[in-house]
C-alpha positions as CSV (number, residue, x, y, z in Angstrom):
1,X,38.2,25.3,7.9
2,X,41.9,26.6,7.7
3,X,42.8,23.7,5.4
4,X,40.0,24.8,3.2
5,X,41.1,28.4,3.3
6,X,44.8,27.6,2.7
7,X,43.8,25.1,-0.4
8,X,41.3,27.8,-2.0
9,X,44.2,30.2,-1.7
10,X,46.6,28.2,-3.4
11,X,44.5,27.2,-6.2
12,X,43.8,31.0,-6.8
13,X,47.6,31.8,-6.7
14,X,47.9,28.9,-9.2
15,X,45.1,30.3,-11.6
16,X,46.6,33.8,-11.2
17,X,49.8,32.4,-12.3
18,X,48.6,30.7,-15.2
19,X,46.8,33.7,-16.3
20,X,49.9,35.8,-16.1
21,X,51.9,33.1,-17.9
22,X,49.4,33.0,-20.8
23,X,49.7,37.1,-20.8
24,X,53.4,36.8,-21.4
25,X,52.7,34.8,-24.3
26,X,50.1,37.0,-25.8
27,X,52.2,40.2,-25.2
28,X,55.4,38.5,-26.5
29,X,54.0,37.7,-30.1
30,X,52.2,41.2,-29.7
31,X,55.3,43.1,-29.9
32,X,58.0,40.8,-31.4
33,X,56.0,38.9,-34.2
34,X,57.7,39.9,-37.6
35,X,56.2,38.7,-41.0
36,X,58.4,36.5,-43.5
37,X,57.8,36.6,-47.3
38,X,55.2,33.9,-47.8
39,X,52.6,32.6,-50.4
40,X,49.6,34.1,-48.8
41,X,48.6,36.7,-46.3
42,X,45.7,35.3,-43.9
43,X,43.3,37.9,-42.4
44,X,40.8,36.3,-39.9
45,X,37.8,38.1,-39.7
46,X,35.8,40.2,-37.0
47,X,32.8,42.4,-36.8
48,X,31.4,43.7,-39.7
49,X,28.8,46.7,-39.6
50,X,26.2,46.3,-42.4
51,X,28.4,45.6,-45.4
52,X,31.5,47.4,-44.1
53,X,34.4,46.2,-41.9
54,X,34.3,47.5,-38.6
55,X,37.3,49.5,-37.2
56,X,39.2,46.7,-35.8
57,X,38.6,44.8,-39.0
58,X,40.0,47.6,-40.8
59,X,43.0,47.9,-39.1
60,X,43.8,44.3,-40.1
61,X,42.9,45.1,-43.5
62,X,45.2,48.2,-43.6
63,X,48.0,46.2,-42.3
64,X,47.5,43.2,-44.8
65,X,47.3,45.5,-47.6
66,X,50.4,47.3,-46.7
67,X,52.4,44.0,-46.6
68,X,50.7,42.8,-49.9
69,X,51.9,46.1,-51.7
70,X,55.3,45.4,-50.2
71,X,55.3,42.2,-52.1
72,X,55.4,40.0,-49.1
73,X,52.9,37.5,-50.7
74,X,50.9,37.3,-54.0
75,X,47.6,36.4,-52.3
76,X,45.2,37.8,-49.7
77,X,43.0,35.1,-47.8
78,X,39.9,36.9,-46.1
79,X,38.1,34.6,-43.7
80,X,35.1,35.1,-41.9
81,X,31.5,33.9,-42.2
82,X,28.3,36.2,-41.7
83,X,27.0,37.1,-38.2
84,X,23.3,37.1,-37.3
85,X,23.7,40.9,-37.1
86,X,25.9,41.3,-40.3
87,X,24.4,42.0,-43.8
88,X,27.2,40.0,-45.7
89,X,29.9,37.8,-44.5
90,X,33.1,39.1,-42.9
91,X,35.1,37.5,-45.8
92,X,33.0,39.3,-48.5
93,X,33.4,42.7,-46.7
94,X,37.0,42.3,-46.6
95,X,37.2,41.3,-50.3
96,X,35.1,44.4,-51.3
97,X,37.4,46.5,-49.4
98,X,40.4,45.3,-50.8
99,X,39.1,45.6,-54.2
100,X,38.0,49.1,-53.7
101,X,41.6,50.1,-52.9
102,X,43.1,48.3,-56.2
103,X,43.5,44.6,-55.4
104,X,42.6,42.3,-58.2
105,X,40.0,39.9,-57.6
106,X,42.3,37.1,-58.9
107,X,44.7,37.9,-55.8
108,X,41.9,37.3,-53.1
109,X,41.1,33.8,-51.8
110,X,37.7,33.7,-49.8
111,X,36.7,31.5,-46.9
112,X,33.1,32.5,-45.7
113,X,31.9,29.8,-43.5
114,X,34.1,30.2,-40.3
115,X,32.4,31.6,-36.9
116,X,35.5,31.6,-34.8
117,X,39.0,32.1,-34.6
118,X,39.5,28.3,-34.3
119,X,37.3,27.9,-37.5
120,X,39.1,30.8,-39.1
121,X,42.4,29.2,-39.1
122,X,41.1,25.5,-39.6
123,X,38.9,26.3,-42.6
124,X,42.0,28.7,-44.2
125,X,44.6,25.6,-43.7
126,X,42.4,23.3,-45.6
127,X,41.6,26.1,-48.5
128,X,45.3,26.6,-48.8
129,X,46.4,23.0,-49.0
130,X,43.9,22.4,-51.6
131,X,45.8,25.1,-53.7
132,X,49.1,23.8,-52.7
133,X,50.0,26.6,-50.2
134,X,51.4,26.4,-46.9
135,X,53.4,29.6,-46.0
136,X,51.4,32.5,-44.7
137,X,51.4,35.9,-42.8
138,X,48.8,35.8,-40.5
139,X,47.3,39.6,-39.9
140,X,45.5,40.5,-36.8
141,X,45.5,43.0,-34.0
142,X,48.1,42.8,-31.4
143,X,46.2,40.9,-28.5
144,X,45.2,38.3,-31.2
145,X,48.6,37.5,-32.9
146,X,49.6,34.6,-30.6
147,X,46.4,32.7,-30.5
148,X,46.0,33.0,-34.3
149,X,49.8,31.7,-34.7
150,X,49.1,29.0,-32.5
151,X,46.1,27.6,-34.3
152,X,47.9,28.5,-37.8
153,X,50.7,25.9,-36.7
154,X,48.4,23.5,-35.2
155,X,46.6,23.2,-38.4
156,X,49.8,22.7,-40.4
157,X,50.7,25.9,-41.7
158,X,54.1,27.5,-41.9
159,X,53.1,30.9,-40.3
160,X,54.6,34.1,-39.4
161,X,52.9,36.9,-37.9
162,X,52.1,40.9,-38.6
163,X,50.5,42.8,-35.6
164,X,47.7,45.3,-36.8
165,X,47.1,48.0,-34.2
166,X,44.6,48.1,-31.3
167,X,41.8,50.3,-30.8
168,X,42.5,53.7,-29.7
169,X,40.5,53.3,-26.4
170,X,42.5,52.2,-23.6
171,X,39.9,50.5,-21.9
172,X,38.9,48.3,-25.1
173,X,42.6,47.5,-25.5
174,X,43.1,46.4,-21.8
175,X,39.8,44.1,-21.9
176,X,40.9,42.3,-25.0
177,X,44.7,41.7,-23.9
178,X,43.0,40.2,-20.6
179,X,40.3,38.3,-22.6
180,X,42.9,37.0,-25.0
181,X,44.8,35.5,-22.1
182,X,41.8,33.6,-20.9
183,X,41.0,32.3,-24.5
184,X,44.7,31.2,-24.7
185,X,44.6,28.9,-21.6
186,X,41.1,27.4,-22.5
187,X,42.6,26.4,-25.8
188,X,45.6,24.9,-24.5
189,X,43.8,23.1,-22.1
190,X,41.2,21.8,-24.8
191,X,44.3,20.8,-27.1
192,X,45.9,18.9,-24.0
193,X,43.0,17.0,-23.0
194,X,42.7,13.2,-24.5
195,X,39.7,12.5,-26.2
196,X,39.0,9.3,-28.2
197,X,37.7,11.0,-31.1
198,X,38.7,14.4,-32.6
199,X,36.2,17.3,-32.3
200,X,35.9,19.9,-35.1
201,X,35.7,22.6,-32.6
202,X,37.0,23.7,-29.2
203,X,34.6,23.2,-26.2
204,X,31.8,25.4,-25.4
205,X,34.4,27.5,-23.0
206,X,36.9,28.4,-25.6
207,X,34.0,29.0,-28.5
208,X,32.6,31.4,-26.0
209,X,35.5,33.4,-25.7
210,X,35.9,33.3,-29.6
211,X,32.4,34.6,-30.3
212,X,31.7,37.5,-31.9
213,X,31.1,40.7,-29.4
214,X,31.1,44.4,-29.3
215,X,34.9,44.0,-29.0
216,X,35.7,41.2,-31.0
217,X,38.8,39.4,-31.5
């Protein structure tokens, strides 16, 4: 019994240390990521209400719009499919939002098939390669920057990051940072696991962490 308790305690401590380590990575990029002049600005989608971007997505769009107006890149790539409770795709909602603020349609690239962060970056990387583009700025909320950059680079993009603000609700922000730490661990475990054939998407544990929720990432 004592041996069992000791092993359980050691496993718990190891798990906690892993979570803390991943949280350090998440926090580091959340506050130090800096955009570099690029060929496109990539905005991963998140919750849309009806046909309008939700509050977190609007924060991403405003940050991306500011970078576009400052001349950081000539294109904006909006990425996100349509959820079951969304009237249009996240990409379409973002395109409409940007065009209503003066961005020409020719400057907006649209990827509207993805359903998770993993797919956002995988599908966007494929679209960009088809257009001969590789250097991007990934714009997302602070807690989401590390994982988005990790995936962008995993899929061959030369990516820098730009952090949009978080929710003004402290509880929601704490939850999202904690959730992101677990998502990062799941992703890294998946990427390092040997597999005889490549899988197009992460395992169910990672996918569930990336699914749309009331507090989306």
